[in-house]
DRENLO-650433 format. One record per residue: residue number from 1; residue in one letter; x, y, z of N, C-alpha, C, CB in turn. Coordinates in pm, whole numbers. Each point is the difference from the previous one (the first is absolute). Glycine has a CB too. Example, Ala and Ser with C-alpha at 12.3 -4.5 7.8 and 13.67 -1.06 7.14 Angstrom:
REM DRENLO-650433
  pos  code   neast  nnorth     nup  caeast  canorth    caup   ceast  cnorth     cup  cbeast  cbnorth    cbup
    1     A    1319    -569     780     -89      119       0      90     120       0    -189     -117     125
    2     S     154     222    -197      82      119       6     -77     109      73     118      -63    -215
This chain:
REM DRENLO-650433
  pos  code   neast  nnorth     nup  caeast  canorth    caup   ceast  cnorth     cup  cbeast  cbnorth    cbup
    1     M     724    2821    3550     104      -90      59     -11      64     135     169      -65    -208
    2     P    -174     -53     291     -39       22     131     180       9     101    -306     -163     -57
    3     I     301     228     124     121       16      80      66    -116      75     -95      209      19
    4     T     178    -266     -83      31     -102     101     184     -12      33    -255     -141    -100
    5     L     296     101     149     140      -66      38      78       2     -96     -77     -137     138
    6     E      35      53    -262      71      -45    -108      -5     129     -99     -58     -269      39
    7     N     -56     336     -42     -12      105     -76      79     138      39    -214     -120     -46
    8     I     255     149     190      89       88      18     121     -43      10    -144      107      80
    9     R     219    -235     -90      92      -70     -41      38      27    -142     -71     -149     166
   10     L     -21     161    -260      22       73    -135     -13     147     -17     -76     -197     -75
   11     L       0     248     136     -18      156     -32     132      79      79    -300      -16     -12
   12     I     355     -11      93     112       35      65     116      -2    -100     -96      -85     216
   13     P     119     -10    -285     119      -12     -98     -18      65     -77      53     -170      20
   14     I    -181     173     -95     -24       62    -130      26     175      36    -200     -220     -95
   15     A     140     234     194       4      160      58     159      35       0    -231      -17     181
   16     Q     312     -78    -118     125       27      12      84      -5    -161     -33     -100     272
   17     L     -21      21    -322      78       -2    -178     -44     114     -61      -8     -251     -57
   18     I    -108     306      92     -52      101     -87      84     170      61    -281     -182     -44
   19     F     327     145     199      83      117      34     156      -1     -13    -183       30     147
   20     S     225    -174    -186     144       -5     -13       8      16    -163      65     -164     231
   21     A    -165     152    -320       7       41    -131      15     182     -24    -152     -246     -42
   22     I      88     308     131     -22      150      11     130      38      31    -238       14      76
   23     F     304     -91      42     130       51      71     129     -12    -108     -97      -89     253
   24     L      43     -41    -310     125      -10     -79      -5      67    -147      39     -218     132
   25     V    -156     259    -160      26       86    -132      33     150      33    -166     -152    -131
   26     A     131     215     261      55      133      21     111      -4      53    -181       85      16
   27     G     262    -167      30     111      -20      38      91       4    -111     -89     -109     180
   28     L      60       8    -299      45       -7    -124       1     103     -82     -55     -182      28
   29     R     -76     261      -3       5      167     -95      82      96      74    -249       -6     -93
   30     K     275     -19     241      51       90      54     180     -16      -7    -250       17     142
   31     L     262    -127    -197     133      -57     -29      67      44    -129     -77     -189     125
   32     L     -13     163    -184      43        3    -167     -43     147     -46     -52     -278     -62
   33     A     -54     365      98     -34      131     -48     145      88      12    -277      -23      83
   34     K     246      92    -215     123      111      20     -45      87      31     130      -44    -127
   35     E    -236      99     210     -60      124      42      85     103      26    -159     -118      82
   36     Y     237     105     -12     116       54      83     132      28     -67    -103     -121     173
   37     T     124      61    -265     134      -13     -68      27     145    -112     -33     -308      18
   38     P     -99     362    -104       5      120    -110      58     106     122    -240      -53    -213
   39     S     160     102     311      15       84     119     102     -19      76    -199       12       2
   40     A     250    -130      14     118        4      87     141      33     -83    -131     -177     159
   41     R     106     146    -289     148       39     -87     -34     168     -43      61     -292    -136
   42     A    -164     314     116      -8      169      34      58      58     108    -190       -9     -88
   43     L     167     -37     194      10       82     135     169     -44      24    -301      -18     124
   44     A     347     -99    -168     133      -41       3      79      84     -66     -60     -205      21
   45     S      30     257    -147      88       91    -104     -21     122      20      -3     -138    -165
   46     Q     -99     203     243     -18       96      27      75      43     126    -190      -36    -131
   47     S     172     -28     228      89        2     136     148     -41     -28    -209      -68     144
   48     A     246      23    -232     149      -15     -55      21     124     -65       7     -249     -39
   49     R     -63     309     -52      45      139     -47      -3     101     110     -86      -48    -225
   50     I     -11      67     345      13      103      80     129     -25      86    -254       44      -8
   51     G     277    -175      30     142      -12      67     128      53     -65    -100     -192      85
   52     Q      84     146    -198     113       50     -77     -31     157     -26      48     -245    -117
   53     K    -127     303     119     -21      129      15      65     116     144    -211     -129    -149
   54     G     153      27     268      27       21     107     159     -13      49    -244      -58       6
   55     L     289     -13     -85     148      -40      35      96     124     -60     -52     -285     -16
   56     R       0     311    -107      82       93    -122     -37     136      88     -40     -143    -289
   57     Q     -32     172     360     -56      137      42      -1       0     149    -151       30    -207
   58     N     225    -151     220      32       23     148    -116      18     102     200      104     -93
   59     V    -288    -181      97    -145       20      77      -7    -120      77    -135      136    -177
   60     S     150    -168     284      -3     -153      41    -129     -28       9     198      -13     123
   61     S    -292     118     -35    -153      -64      10     -79     -43    -104      -6      127     156
   62     I      41     -57    -276     -61      -53    -146      30    -155     -10      49      237    -132
   63     S     103    -265     124      31     -168       6     -53     -44      98     195       -7     -88
   64     Q    -199      39     225     -54      -89      99    -160     -41     -38     171      116     184
   65     T    -219     -18    -207    -158      -27     -50     -17     -71    -114     -62      194      85
   66     A     163    -186    -188      -6     -139    -109      38    -120      -2      13      130     -94
   67     S      77    -136     227      30     -125      63    -103     -38      65     210       37      17
   68     A    -296      37      53     -85      -91      98    -122     -31    -108      65      118     272
   69     L    -111      -6    -394     -76      -59    -113      27    -135     -49     -12      214     -57
   70     L     131    -229      23      39     -132     -50       8    -147      81     116      172    -126
   71     N    -120    -157     277       3      -96      91    -171      -4      20     274       44     118
   72     S    -336      87    -135    -165      -38      -4     -55     -99     -88     -25      215      51
   73     V      61    -175    -161     -48      -81    -115      79    -171      13     -30      268    -170
   74     N     112    -275     199      62     -124       2     -72     -93      94     213      108     -59
   75     Q    -246     -24     201     -85      -58      63    -159     -29     -31     176       86     124
   76     L    -218     -11    -186    -102      -40     -65     -41     -83    -104      14      151      83
   77     V      88    -189    -160      47     -117     -86     -13    -113      98     169      127    -160
   78     R     -77    -143     242     -12     -110     113     -96     -24      55     160       33      40
   79     T    -237      93      11    -146      -65      71     -78     -72    -100     -30      191     164
   80     S     -11    -150    -255     -85      -60     -96      65    -138     -28     -81      230    -103
   81     A     180    -249      79      39     -134     -19     -24    -116     135     178      130    -174
   82     G    -161     -53     276      -1      -75     114    -179      -9      34     285       89      89
   83     V    -363     -13    -109    -129        2      29     -53    -127    -122     -11      298     109
   84     G      64    -299    -238     -60     -104     -98      57    -146      61      -1      177    -237
   85     A     103    -164     282      70     -134      37     -56     -59     122     208       78    -100
   86     F    -256       8     197     -84      -18     104    -178     -71       4     184      205      36
   87     L    -215    -132    -205    -119      -33     -34       9    -157     -67     -64      273     -26
   88     V     137    -308     -25      28     -106     -76      27    -119     123     104      154    -229
   89     L     -18    -139     319     -10      -68     108    -121     -40      86     190       94     -25
   90     V    -267      -3      47    -124      -13      56     -94     -91     -79      39      221      94
   91     G     -38    -184    -232     -69      -59    -106      26    -151      23      22      205    -165
   92     L     104    -232     174      55     -159       2     -50     -68     103     204       49     -90
   93     F    -181      47     241     -46      -69     143    -155     -33     -33     172      150     187
   94     F    -257     -67    -246    -129      -34       1     -36    -113     -95     -37      226      69
   95     M     132    -303    -181     -17      -67     -62      66    -118      28     -59      165    -116
   96     L     140    -161     228      61     -131      77    -101      -7     105     267       19     -38
   97     S    -339      62     106     -99      -18     119    -106     -73     -94      46      230     181
   98     A    -121    -168    -283    -118      -74     -41      21    -163     -38     -76      239     -85
   99     Y     209    -214      33      17     -155     -34      12    -136     115     122      135    -193
  100     W     -59     -44     305       1      -78     181    -114     -11      14     171       92     134
  101     I    -302     -21    -167    -107      -14      46     -82    -103     -31      35      192      14
  102     V      -8    -194    -184     -62     -102     -62      71    -137      20     -82      172    -158
  103     K     192    -174     172      82     -116      31     -65     -76     134     223      127    -110
């Protein structure tokens, strides 16, 4: 197949559709995966127990550490969802640009 302008106009959208499919699958997997959920639940329950123990024993540093741990776990889950949404948007952008090139 010789390299002509028409062949390039077809190869670029095909490559973009392949990339868009990869980004969409990766983003949806990231959004739908529950890989952080069991760890987050375990950390949240343990840090809540530590916080209660710290309040009973009047140890403020333990309860502050438990609070920081809970905030870190929440941020980890939010960041994972943000990355997934970004990957989906990039995949949709690639699809729309491939359509625009073909059109």
